[in-house]
Backbone as JSON Lines, residues from 0, in Angstrom:
{"i":0,"aa":"M","n":[-4.82,23.16,4.89],"ca":[-3.78,22.51,3.99],"c":[-4.33,21.11,3.59]}
{"i":1,"aa":"E","n":[-4.06,20.84,2.32],"ca":[-4.42,19.56,1.83],"c":[-3.39,18.51,2.26]}
{"i":2,"aa":"Y","n":[-3.91,17.35,2.63],"ca":[-3.01,16.23,2.94],"c":[-3.21,15.03,2.09]}
{"i":3,"aa":"L","n":[-2.18,14.16,2.08],"ca":[-2.25,13.05,1.13],"c":[-2.23,11.77,2.01]}
{"i":4,"aa":"P","n":[-3.31,11.01,2.1],"ca":[-3.3,9.73,2.83],"c":[-2.7,8.6,1.88]}
{"i":5,"aa":"V","n":[-1.64,7.94,2.42],"ca":[-1.1,6.86,1.67],"c":[-1.15,5.58,2.53]}
{"i":6,"aa":"Y","n":[-1.8,4.55,1.97],"ca":[-1.97,3.33,2.75],"c":[-1.11,2.3,2.14]}
{"i":7,"aa":"F","n":[-0.27,1.61,2.97],"ca":[0.6,0.51,2.52],"c":[-0.06,-0.81,3.08]}
{"i":8,"aa":"L","n":[-0.28,-1.74,2.13],"ca":[-0.84,-3.06,2.45],"c":[0.36,-3.97,2.25]}
{"i":9,"aa":"L","n":[0.89,-4.55,3.31],"ca":[2.17,-5.25,3.21],"c":[1.91,-6.75,3.51]}
{"i":10,"aa":"D","n":[2.22,-7.55,2.5],"ca":[2.21,-8.96,2.7],"c":[3.22,-9.52,3.71]}
{"i":11,"aa":"T","n":[2.71,-10.16,4.81],"ca":[3.59,-10.69,5.79],"c":[3.28,-12.19,5.98]}
{"i":12,"aa":"S","n":[2.89,-12.86,4.9],"ca":[2.58,-14.22,4.89],"c":[3.98,-14.98,4.93]}
{"i":13,"aa":"G","n":[3.89,-16.28,5.25],"ca":[5.07,-17.16,5.31],"c":[6.07,-17.11,4.19]}
{"i":14,"aa":"S","n":[5.44,-16.89,2.97],"ca":[6.3,-16.89,1.69],"c":[7.21,-15.62,1.65]}
{"i":15,"aa":"M","n":[6.92,-14.67,2.59],"ca":[7.7,-13.42,2.53],"c":[9.05,-13.51,3.33]}
{"i":16,"aa":"R","n":[9.24,-14.69,3.97],"ca":[10.39,-14.94,4.77],"c":[11.68,-14.76,3.95]}
{"i":17,"aa":"G","n":[12.63,-14.1,4.48],"ca":[13.97,-14.05,3.88],"c":[14.05,-12.77,2.84]}
{"i":18,"aa":"E","n":[14.46,-13.09,1.69],"ca":[14.77,-11.98,0.68],"c":[13.46,-11.17,0.36]}
{"i":19,"aa":"P","n":[12.31,-11.77,0.24],"ca":[11.08,-10.86,-0.06],"c":[10.87,-9.84,0.99]}
{"i":20,"aa":"I","n":[10.88,-10.19,2.23],"ca":[10.57,-9.21,3.3],"c":[11.67,-8.13,3.39]}
{"i":21,"aa":"L","n":[12.88,-8.55,3.11],"ca":[14.04,-7.54,3.05],"c":[13.85,-6.59,1.98]}
{"i":22,"aa":"S","n":[13.36,-7.04,0.8],"ca":[13.16,-6.25,-0.34],"c":[11.99,-5.32,-0.04]}
{"i":23,"aa":"L","n":[10.92,-5.79,0.64],"ca":[9.77,-4.95,1.0],"c":[10.25,-3.87,1.96]}
{"i":24,"aa":"Q","n":[10.91,-4.23,3.01],"ca":[11.44,-3.21,3.97],"c":[12.26,-2.11,3.34]}
{"i":25,"aa":"N","n":[13.23,-2.58,2.47],"ca":[14.16,-1.66,1.83],"c":[13.36,-0.72,0.97]}
{"i":26,"aa":"G","n":[12.47,-1.29,0.12],"ca":[11.66,-0.5,-0.86],"c":[10.76,0.53,-0.12]}
{"i":27,"aa":"L","n":[10.17,0.07,1.02],"ca":[9.35,1.0,1.79],"c":[10.15,2.09,2.43]}
{"i":28,"aa":"Q","n":[11.36,1.86,2.94],"ca":[12.15,2.86,3.6],"c":[12.58,3.88,2.55]}
{"i":29,"aa":"S","n":[12.99,3.37,1.4],"ca":[13.38,4.31,0.34],"c":[12.26,5.17,-0.13]}
{"i":30,"aa":"F","n":[11.04,4.6,-0.32],"ca":[9.92,5.37,-0.66],"c":[9.53,6.39,0.3]}
{"i":31,"aa":"V","n":[9.46,6.06,1.48],"ca":[9.16,7.04,2.6],"c":[10.13,8.09,2.58]}
{"i":32,"aa":"S","n":[11.45,7.83,2.46],"ca":[12.42,8.94,2.37],"c":[12.19,9.82,1.24]}
{"i":33,"aa":"T","n":[11.78,9.35,0.1],"ca":[11.5,10.14,-1.07],"c":[10.3,10.98,-0.83]}
{"i":34,"aa":"L","n":[9.26,10.5,-0.25],"ca":[8.08,11.28,0.13],"c":[8.38,12.35,1.04]}
{"i":35,"aa":"I","n":[9.27,12.21,1.99],"ca":[9.58,13.21,2.96],"c":[10.42,14.32,2.17]}
{"i":36,"aa":"R","n":[11.22,14.02,1.25],"ca":[12.03,14.98,0.62],"c":[11.35,15.78,-0.5]}
{"i":37,"aa":"N","n":[10.31,15.1,-1.06],"ca":[9.71,15.71,-2.24],"c":[8.92,16.95,-1.93]}
{"i":38,"aa":"Q","n":[9.17,18.09,-2.68],"ca":[8.59,19.32,-2.49],"c":[7.09,19.34,-2.64]}
{"i":39,"aa":"S","n":[6.65,18.51,-3.7],"ca":[5.12,18.5,-3.94],"c":[4.38,17.85,-2.77]}
{"i":40,"aa":"T","n":[5.03,16.9,-2.13],"ca":[4.28,16.24,-1.04],"c":[4.75,16.7,0.38]}
{"i":41,"aa":"F","n":[5.79,17.48,0.51],"ca":[6.4,17.88,1.74],"c":[5.35,18.39,2.72]}
{"i":42,"aa":"G","n":[5.3,17.85,3.89],"ca":[4.48,18.3,4.97],"c":[2.95,17.9,4.73]}
{"i":43,"aa":"R","n":[2.71,17.1,3.76],"ca":[1.27,16.75,3.41],"c":[0.99,15.29,3.62]}
{"i":44,"aa":"V","n":[1.95,14.44,3.72],"ca":[1.75,13.01,3.67],"c":[1.47,12.35,4.97]}
{"i":45,"aa":"L","n":[0.44,11.63,4.98],"ca":[-0.06,10.75,6.15],"c":[0.13,9.32,5.66]}
{"i":46,"aa":"V","n":[0.69,8.45,6.48],"ca":[0.86,7.01,6.0],"c":[0.25,6.07,7.06]}
{"i":47,"aa":"S","n":[-0.1,4.93,6.5],"ca":[-0.71,3.93,7.26],"c":[-0.15,2.59,6.84]}
{"i":48,"aa":"V","n":[-0.05,1.58,7.76],"ca":[0.45,0.33,7.35],"c":[-0.59,-0.67,7.82]}
{"i":49,"aa":"I","n":[-1.01,-1.49,6.85],"ca":[-1.88,-2.66,7.14],"c":[-1.1,-3.95,6.64]}
{"i":50,"aa":"T","n":[-0.89,-4.87,7.58],"ca":[-0.25,-6.14,7.12],"c":[-1.34,-7.23,6.97]}
{"i":51,"aa":"F","n":[-0.89,-8.18,6.14],"ca":[-1.84,-9.25,5.88],"c":[-1.01,-10.56,5.71]}
{"i":52,"aa":"G","n":[-1.41,-11.53,6.6],"ca":[-0.85,-12.86,6.56],"c":[-2.12,-13.74,6.67]}
{"i":53,"aa":"D","n":[-2.4,-14.38,7.75],"ca":[-3.68,-15.13,7.89],"c":[-4.82,-14.21,7.87]}
{"i":54,"aa":"N","n":[-4.6,-13.01,8.37],"ca":[-5.6,-12.0,8.34],"c":[-5.04,-10.65,8.18]}
{"i":55,"aa":"A","n":[-5.87,-9.64,8.01],"ca":[-5.36,-8.23,7.91],"c":[-5.33,-7.64,9.3]}
{"i":56,"aa":"E","n":[-4.35,-6.75,9.47],"ca":[-4.18,-6.14,10.76],"c":[-3.65,-4.7,10.59]}
{"i":57,"aa":"M","n":[-4.37,-3.73,11.25],"ca":[-3.88,-2.26,11.19],"c":[-2.62,-2.26,12.1]}
{"i":58,"aa":"V","n":[-1.51,-1.94,11.5],"ca":[-0.27,-1.95,12.32],"c":[0.07,-0.48,12.66]}
{"i":59,"aa":"V","n":[-0.19,0.42,11.73],"ca":[0.1,1.83,11.84],"c":[-1.13,2.63,11.37]}
{"i":60,"aa":"P","n":[-1.86,3.2,12.22],"ca":[-3.06,4.09,11.71],"c":[-2.4,5.37,11.08]}
{"i":61,"aa":"L","n":[-3.12,5.99,10.25],"ca":[-2.72,7.19,9.62],"c":[-1.89,8.13,10.6]}
{"i":62,"aa":"V","n":[-0.7,8.37,10.21],"ca":[0.23,9.15,10.99],"c":[1.02,10.11,10.0]}
{"i":63,"aa":"D","n":[1.46,11.18,10.51],"ca":[2.2,12.1,9.68],"c":[3.64,11.44,9.37]}
{"i":64,"aa":"I","n":[3.98,11.5,8.15],"ca":[5.14,10.74,7.73],"c":[6.41,11.04,8.39]}
{"i":65,"aa":"N","n":[6.54,12.24,8.97],"ca":[7.74,12.6,9.71],"c":[7.77,11.91,11.07]}
{"i":66,"aa":"S","n":[6.67,11.36,11.53],"ca":[6.58,10.57,12.76],"c":[6.66,9.11,12.51]}
{"i":67,"aa":"F","n":[6.64,8.68,11.27],"ca":[6.5,7.26,10.92],"c":[7.84,6.55,11.06]}
{"i":68,"aa":"S","n":[7.82,5.33,11.58],"ca":[8.91,4.4,11.49],"c":[8.36,3.12,11.13]}
{"i":69,"aa":"I","n":[9.2,2.43,10.34],"ca":[8.8,1.11,9.84],"c":[8.71,0.11,11.01]}
{"i":70,"aa":"P","n":[7.58,-0.6,11.18],"ca":[7.46,-1.5,12.35],"c":[8.17,-2.84,12.1]}
{"i":71,"aa":"K","n":[8.39,-3.61,13.1],"ca":[8.82,-4.96,12.92],"c":[7.62,-5.8,12.42]}
{"i":72,"aa":"F","n":[7.91,-6.72,11.54],"ca":[6.86,-7.53,10.94],"c":[6.97,-8.98,11.44]}
{"i":73,"aa":"E","n":[5.81,-9.58,11.74],"ca":[5.72,-10.95,12.05],"c":[5.43,-11.69,10.81]}
{"i":74,"aa":"I","n":[6.19,-12.62,10.3],"ca":[5.98,-13.34,9.12],"c":[5.31,-14.74,9.38]}
{"i":75,"aa":"Y","n":[4.14,-14.85,8.88],"ca":[3.43,-16.17,9.14],"c":[2.18,-16.25,8.31]}
{"i":76,"aa":"G","n":[1.78,-17.47,8.08],"ca":[0.5,-17.84,7.46],"c":[0.36,-17.68,5.98]}
{"i":77,"aa":"C","n":[-0.89,-17.5,5.66],"ca":[-1.38,-17.37,4.17],"c":[-1.29,-15.9,3.75]}
{"i":78,"aa":"T","n":[-2.0,-15.64,2.72],"ca":[-1.96,-14.36,2.02],"c":[-3.43,-13.74,1.87]}
{"i":79,"aa":"A","n":[-3.92,-13.23,3.0],"ca":[-5.2,-12.7,3.0],"c":[-5.37,-11.25,2.4]}
{"i":80,"aa":"L","n":[-5.11,-11.17,1.2],"ca":[-5.18,-9.82,0.63],"c":[-6.6,-9.29,0.55]}
{"i":81,"aa":"G","n":[-7.63,-10.19,0.36],"ca":[-8.97,-9.66,0.36],"c":[-9.35,-9.04,1.66]}
{"i":82,"aa":"D","n":[-8.92,-9.58,2.89],"ca":[-9.11,-9.0,4.17],"c":[-8.43,-7.66,4.24]}
{"i":83,"aa":"A","n":[-7.26,-7.49,3.7],"ca":[-6.53,-6.17,3.69],"c":[-7.27,-5.14,2.88]}
{"i":84,"aa":"L","n":[-7.75,-5.5,1.74],"ca":[-8.5,-4.6,0.87],"c":[-9.76,-4.15,1.51]}
{"i":85,"aa":"N","n":[-10.42,-5.05,2.16],"ca":[-11.66,-4.73,2.93],"c":[-11.32,-3.65,4.13]}
{"i":86,"aa":"L","n":[-10.22,-4.04,4.85],"ca":[-9.88,-3.16,6.01],"c":[-9.45,-1.79,5.51]}
{"i":87,"aa":"V","n":[-8.71,-1.54,4.45],"ca":[-8.34,-0.32,4.0],"c":[-9.6,0.44,3.52]}
{"i":88,"aa":"A","n":[-10.55,-0.27,2.85],"ca":[-11.79,0.48,2.43],"c":[-12.55,0.92,3.67]}
{"i":89,"aa":"Q","n":[-12.55,0.18,4.78],"ca":[-13.16,0.68,6.03],"c":[-12.42,1.86,6.7]}
{"i":90,"aa":"E","n":[-11.13,1.78,6.56],"ca":[-10.24,2.89,7.12],"c":[-10.57,4.13,6.28]}
{"i":91,"aa":"I","n":[-10.56,3.98,4.95],"ca":[-10.88,5.24,4.09],"c":[-12.26,5.87,4.49]}
{"i":92,"aa":"D","n":[-13.16,4.98,4.67],"ca":[-14.59,5.47,5.09],"c":[-14.47,6.3,6.42]}
{"i":93,"aa":"M","n":[-13.84,5.64,7.4],"ca":[-13.69,6.36,8.71],"c":[-12.89,7.63,8.58]}
{"i":94,"aa":"E","n":[-11.9,7.66,7.79],"ca":[-11.15,8.88,7.63],"c":[-11.96,9.99,6.97]}
{"i":95,"aa":"T","n":[-12.7,9.69,5.96],"ca":[-13.44,10.64,5.31],"c":[-14.64,11.26,6.11]}
{"i":96,"aa":"K","n":[-15.09,10.43,7.04],"ca":[-16.05,10.95,7.99],"c":[-15.61,11.85,9.05]}
{"i":97,"aa":"V","n":[-14.3,11.55,9.47],"ca":[-13.65,12.36,10.52],"c":[-13.12,13.72,10.08]}
{"i":98,"aa":"D","n":[-12.52,13.75,8.95],"ca":[-11.9,14.96,8.52],"c":[-12.66,15.6,7.27]}
{"i":99,"aa":"D","n":[-12.4,16.85,6.97],"ca":[-13.06,17.42,5.9],"c":[-12.45,16.92,4.55]}
{"i":100,"aa":"Y","n":[-13.21,16.05,3.89],"ca":[-12.64,15.31,2.73],"c":[-12.1,16.19,1.64]}
{"i":101,"aa":"R","n":[-12.7,17.37,1.61],"ca":[-12.28,18.4,0.5],"c":[-10.86,18.76,0.73]}
{"i":102,"aa":"N","n":[-10.3,18.59,1.98],"ca":[-8.99,19.08,2.3],"c":[-7.95,18.0,2.19]}
{"i":103,"aa":"Q","n":[-8.24,16.92,1.35],"ca":[-7.22,15.88,1.2],"c":[-7.2,15.45,-0.26]}
{"i":104,"aa":"W","n":[-6.0,15.09,-0.68],"ca":[-5.93,14.41,-1.97],"c":[-6.59,13.05,-1.88]}
{"i":105,"aa":"R","n":[-6.91,12.52,-3.02],"ca":[-7.55,11.19,-2.97],"c":[-6.58,10.17,-2.38]}
{"i":106,"aa":"P","n":[-6.98,9.2,-1.55],"ca":[-5.99,8.25,-1.05],"c":[-5.37,7.39,-2.01]}
{"i":107,"aa":"V","n":[-4.14,7.04,-1.79],"ca":[-3.35,6.18,-2.66],"c":[-3.08,4.85,-1.83]}
{"i":108,"aa":"V","n":[-3.27,3.72,-2.5],"ca":[-3.03,2.51,-1.79],"c":[-1.95,1.76,-2.51]}
{"i":109,"aa":"F","n":[-1.0,1.34,-1.78],"ca":[0.11,0.42,-2.41],"c":[0.02,-0.95,-1.74]}
{"i":110,"aa":"V","n":[0.01,-1.94,-2.57],"ca":[0.03,-3.34,-2.1],"c":[1.38,-3.86,-2.38]}
{"i":111,"aa":"L","n":[2.12,-4.34,-1.42],"ca":[3.42,-4.89,-1.61],"c":[3.37,-6.36,-1.25]}
{"i":112,"aa":"T","n":[3.55,-7.27,-2.28],"ca":[3.4,-8.7,-2.08],"c":[4.49,-9.39,-2.9]}
{"i":113,"aa":"D","n":[4.46,-10.74,-2.64],"ca":[5.32,-11.67,-3.44],"c":[4.58,-12.7,-4.27]}
{"i":114,"aa":"G","n":[3.26,-12.71,-4.06],"ca":[2.55,-13.76,-4.84],"c":[1.09,-13.66,-4.63]}
{"i":115,"aa":"E","n":[0.38,-14.59,-5.22],"ca":[-1.04,-14.63,-5.38],"c":[-1.7,-14.83,-3.95]}
{"i":116,"aa":"P","n":[-2.8,-14.1,-3.79],"ca":[-3.53,-14.21,-2.5],"c":[-4.16,-15.64,-2.3]}
{"i":117,"aa":"T","n":[-4.25,-16.08,-1.1],"ca":[-4.95,-17.32,-0.76],"c":[-6.41,-17.24,-0.41]}
{"i":118,"aa":"D","n":[-6.88,-15.94,-0.36],"ca":[-8.32,-15.78,-0.12],"c":[-8.97,-15.22,-1.39]}
{"i":119,"aa":"N","n":[-10.27,-14.98,-1.35],"ca":[-10.93,-14.45,-2.42],"c":[-10.84,-12.86,-2.32]}
{"i":120,"aa":"Y","n":[-9.93,-12.34,-3.07],"ca":[-9.71,-10.85,-2.93],"c":[-10.72,-10.02,-3.75]}
{"i":121,"aa":"N","n":[-11.55,-10.69,-4.6],"ca":[-12.43,-9.85,-5.38],"c":[-13.49,-9.02,-4.61]}
{"i":122,"aa":"D","n":[-13.97,-9.62,-3.58],"ca":[-14.91,-8.74,-2.68],"c":[-14.28,-7.53,-2.12]}
{"i":123,"aa":"G","n":[-13.07,-7.71,-1.6],"ca":[-12.29,-6.62,-1.02],"c":[-12.0,-5.58,-2.12]}
{"i":124,"aa":"L","n":[-11.64,-6.04,-3.22],"ca":[-11.26,-5.18,-4.35],"c":[-12.5,-4.4,-4.78]}
{"i":125,"aa":"Y","n":[-13.63,-5.04,-4.84],"ca":[-14.83,-4.37,-5.16],"c":[-15.26,-3.23,-4.2]}
{"i":126,"aa":"E","n":[-15.01,-3.52,-2.98],"ca":[-15.21,-2.55,-1.84],"c":[-14.32,-1.29,-1.99]}
{"i":127,"aa":"L","n":[-13.09,-1.62,-2.19],"ca":[-12.03,-0.57,-2.34],"c":[-12.39,0.33,-3.58]}
{"i":128,"aa":"R","n":[-12.75,-0.31,-4.64],"ca":[-13.03,0.41,-5.9],"c":[-14.26,1.38,-5.78]}
{"i":129,"aa":"K","n":[-15.16,1.09,-4.82],"ca":[-16.19,1.93,-4.61],"c":[-15.88,3.3,-3.92]}
{"i":130,"aa":"R","n":[-14.62,3.32,-3.39],"ca":[-14.13,4.51,-2.72],"c":[-13.45,5.43,-3.78]}
{"i":131,"aa":"N","n":[-13.41,6.69,-3.48],"ca":[-12.73,7.62,-4.39],"c":[-11.3,7.76,-4.12]}
{"i":132,"aa":"I","n":[-10.62,6.58,-4.48],"ca":[-9.06,6.52,-4.32],"c":[-8.4,7.08,-5.57]}
{"i":133,"aa":"G","n":[-7.27,7.61,-5.36],"ca":[-6.46,8.13,-6.42],"c":[-5.78,7.11,-7.23]}
{"i":134,"aa":"N","n":[-5.29,6.07,-6.58],"ca":[-4.57,5.03,-7.33],"c":[-4.44,3.76,-6.37]}
{"i":135,"aa":"L","n":[-4.41,2.59,-7.03],"ca":[-4.08,1.39,-6.4],"c":[-2.91,0.86,-7.18]}
{"i":136,"aa":"V","n":[-1.77,0.72,-6.41],"ca":[-0.49,0.38,-7.03],"c":[-0.05,-0.96,-6.38]}
{"i":137,"aa":"V","n":[0.3,-1.94,-7.18],"ca":[0.76,-3.13,-6.66],"c":[2.25,-3.38,-6.98]}
{"i":138,"aa":"C","n":[3.05,-3.46,-5.91],"ca":[4.45,-3.71,-6.03],"c":[4.72,-5.17,-5.64]}
{"i":139,"aa":"I","n":[5.43,-5.91,-6.56],"ca":[5.69,-7.28,-6.32],"c":[7.18,-7.32,-5.89]}
{"i":140,"aa":"A","n":[7.45,-8.36,-5.06],"ca":[8.84,-8.53,-4.61],"c":[9.19,-10.05,-4.59]}
{"i":141,"aa":"G","n":[10.47,-10.29,-4.87],"ca":[10.92,-11.67,-4.86],"c":[10.99,-12.31,-6.3]}
{"i":142,"aa":"Q","n":[11.7,-13.29,-6.3],"ca":[11.95,-14.01,-7.62],"c":[10.77,-14.7,-8.2]}
{"i":143,"aa":"G","n":[9.82,-15.17,-7.39],"ca":[8.61,-15.9,-7.92],"c":[7.54,-14.97,-8.44]}
{"i":144,"aa":"A","n":[7.6,-13.73,-8.24],"ca":[6.58,-12.8,-8.66],"c":[6.86,-12.28,-10.05]}
{"i":145,"aa":"H","n":[5.73,-12.18,-10.8],"ca":[5.84,-11.69,-12.21],"c":[4.78,-10.73,-12.42]}
{"i":146,"aa":"V","n":[5.15,-9.51,-13.03],"ca":[4.19,-8.41,-13.24],"c":[3.04,-8.81,-14.2]}
{"i":147,"aa":"S","n":[3.28,-9.91,-15.02],"ca":[2.28,-10.22,-16.05],"c":[1.25,-11.27,-15.47]}
{"i":148,"aa":"D","n":[1.43,-11.69,-14.24],"ca":[0.34,-12.66,-13.75],"c":[-0.99,-12.11,-13.83]}
{"i":149,"aa":"P","n":[-1.94,-12.94,-14.4],"ca":[-3.37,-12.44,-14.57],"c":[-3.95,-11.81,-13.36]}
{"i":150,"aa":"W","n":[-3.75,-12.39,-12.18],"ca":[-4.46,-11.89,-11.02],"c":[-3.96,-10.45,-10.68]}
{"i":151,"aa":"L","n":[-2.7,-10.17,-11.02],"ca":[-2.1,-8.69,-10.8],"c":[-2.83,-7.81,-11.71]}
{"i":152,"aa":"I","n":[-2.98,-8.13,-12.95],"ca":[-3.61,-7.29,-13.94],"c":[-5.09,-7.09,-13.6]}
{"i":153,"aa":"N","n":[-5.76,-8.03,-12.98],"ca":[-7.08,-7.79,-12.45],"c":[-7.14,-6.84,-11.24]}
{"i":154,"aa":"L","n":[-6.09,-6.88,-10.53],"ca":[-6.07,-6.03,-9.32],"c":[-5.79,-4.63,-9.66]}
{"i":155,"aa":"S","n":[-4.88,-4.3,-10.61],"ca":[-4.6,-2.95,-10.85],"c":[-3.96,-2.74,-12.23]}
{"i":156,"aa":"D","n":[-4.09,-1.6,-12.83],"ca":[-3.35,-1.31,-14.06],"c":[-1.88,-0.88,-13.67]}
{"i":157,"aa":"C","n":[-1.62,-0.61,-12.4],"ca":[-0.33,-0.07,-11.98],"c":[0.35,-1.25,-11.26]}
{"i":158,"aa":"V","n":[1.1,-2.05,-11.99],"ca":[1.86,-3.07,-11.33],"c":[3.36,-3.02,-11.63]}
{"i":159,"aa":"T","n":[4.12,-3.0,-10.6],"ca":[5.59,-2.82,-10.8],"c":[6.39,-3.86,-9.92]}
{"i":160,"aa":"N","n":[7.6,-4.08,-10.29],"ca":[8.45,-4.97,-9.53],"c":[9.28,-4.14,-8.58]}
{"i":161,"aa":"L","n":[9.15,-4.4,-7.3],"ca":[9.72,-3.54,-6.31],"c":[11.23,-3.73,-6.32]}
{"i":162,"aa":"D","n":[11.72,-4.77,-6.81],"ca":[13.19,-4.98,-6.9],"c":[13.88,-4.16,-8.0]}
{"i":163,"aa":"T","n":[13.08,-3.68,-8.89],"ca":[13.66,-2.97,-10.12],"c":[13.1,-1.62,-10.29]}
{"i":164,"aa":"T","n":[12.22,-1.18,-9.41],"ca":[11.53,0.17,-9.56],"c":[12.15,1.1,-8.48]}
{"i":165,"aa":"D","n":[12.54,2.24,-8.81],"ca":[13.1,3.23,-7.89],"c":[11.91,4.02,-7.17]}
{"i":166,"aa":"S","n":[12.12,4.62,-6.12],"ca":[11.15,5.34,-5.37],"c":[10.62,6.52,-6.19]}
{"i":167,"aa":"N","n":[11.43,7.14,-6.96],"ca":[10.86,8.23,-7.78],"c":[9.75,7.84,-8.73]}
{"i":168,"aa":"T","n":[9.93,6.64,-9.26],"ca":[8.91,6.05,-10.18],"c":[7.57,5.86,-9.35]}
{"i":169,"aa":"L","n":[7.8,5.31,-8.18],"ca":[6.56,5.1,-7.25],"c":[5.95,6.43,-6.88]}
{"i":170,"aa":"L","n":[6.73,7.43,-6.82],"ca":[6.11,8.78,-6.52],"c":[5.22,9.32,-7.61]}
{"i":171,"aa":"T","n":[5.52,8.93,-8.86],"ca":[4.73,9.39,-10.05],"c":[3.24,8.85,-9.81]}
{"i":172,"aa":"Y","n":[3.12,7.74,-9.28],"ca":[1.73,7.12,-9.05],"c":[0.98,7.96,-8.1]}
{"i":173,"aa":"I","n":[1.68,8.72,-7.24],"ca":[0.97,9.61,-6.31],"c":[0.69,10.99,-6.99]}
{"i":174,"aa":"L","n":[1.77,11.53,-7.57],"ca":[1.57,12.89,-8.08],"c":[0.61,12.96,-9.24]}
{"i":175,"aa":"N","n":[0.31,11.9,-9.9],"ca":[-0.65,11.86,-10.93],"c":[-2.05,11.75,-10.5]}
{"i":176,"aa":"T","n":[-2.27,11.79,-9.12],"ca":[-3.58,11.59,-8.61],"c":[-4.2,12.77,-7.91]}
{"i":177,"aa":"A","n":[-3.75,13.98,-8.23],"ca":[-4.17,15.14,-7.45],"c":[-5.73,15.26,-7.51]}
{"i":178,"aa":"V","n":[-6.28,15.83,-6.51],"ca":[-7.79,15.89,-6.39],"c":[-8.5,16.41,-7.61]}
């Protein structure tokens, strides 16, 4: 059976305190529920969570979505998105060596953040783009984030506001990436 690896890169920097982290948690919960209920992805989705504050950390390795629960997040530090992009690229490499890559959809990466990275994310972005991913989707949260910011446009063609986007719209970013 084909499976769909979905990686969530979640901003847990100090600026996410309060409303932005609540928006992120609510959006993630809603999206996971939609993935579980959707007939096209039912029984096929594996999810992973990587957080990034001062550095990137694997919080949840790829796990069946039915076993997934949203972890508690520690909010602190800067916004090391470049580290997170590098880490997800490494994880994708490890996953494709372990499993029969022909039996999976191309991985989809969601970045959920409230603002511009504090590190140089271009090297991590370059590494990720070398992988055969299906899509890189950036979801911004909070009042200070704007979908038209130049750094977001550089990061991905798929940028949306988490506060105003429903989970069915996010699902289209996955369903349009079949192998």
